[in-house]
N, C-alpha and C positions, 0 to 999 in steps of 0.2 A: 516518272512520278517523283516529286521530292519527297523528303523523308517526313517534312512538316504535313504532309497530306495524310500520312499514316499515324500521325499523333506523337512522333518519336521527337524529343526535345533535341534541337541541334548543340547542346553544350556539352557533348562528350569530349571536345578538345580541351575542356578546361582540366578534366580528370588526368589527361595524359602527362602532364607535368608532375603530377603527384605520384603516378605510377612509376615514372622514370626516376623519381627520387626515392622511392621505396626500393626499386632495383638496385641503385647506386648503393644505398646504405646496405643492403644485403652483399652486395659485392665487395664493398669496404671491411664488412665484418668478416667475410671468408678470406680475403686477402690478410687481414691481421691475424686471423687463426692459423693460417698457413706459415706466417712467418714466426708466430709463437712456437708453432710445432717444430719448424726447422732449428730455431735457436734451442730448443729443449733437447733435441737430438746431437746437437754440438756441445752442450753442456757437459762439464766433467762430472764423471760418477765416481763414487767412493764407498767403500764399505768399512766400518768399524771393527776391531777385534775385541775380544773380551776383557783385554787390558787397557782399551781406550785407544790405540794406535788406530790410525786411518790408513787405508789401503786404497791406492788409485786403481781404478777400472778402466780408464779411457772414457770414452763417450758412448752414446747411444748408436753411433755410425761406425766408430773406431774403437774397438775392444783392445784393452791391454790387460790380459788375464794374467800375465806371468808373476806379478806381485800376489795375487790372489792365490795362485796355485801353490806359490813357495810358502805363504802363510798357511795354508790349508794343510800342506805337507808336514810343517813343523808342529801342528798341533794335535790334539786327540782326534780330530776329524779325519785325518789321514789314516787311522789304524783300522784295518778290514774287521767287520763283524762276522764272528763265526757262529753258525747255529748249533 
């Protein structure tokens, strides 16, 4: 039996192109978000001290905490708290 016998419209093929277009847009958006996230992980990170100096801390993937530890040891933050 044909689909027309059941009253089903045979124009379903016209919507397929729109569905593929929406899927491609979603896929493109996902790829863009993935690239932005990867670039964000590679961007340099830094922290500033109380006197306005910037301390480089590496990036999200490759940490370089030596400068941060040395700045922390030379300030009041390195003093142990006694109860």
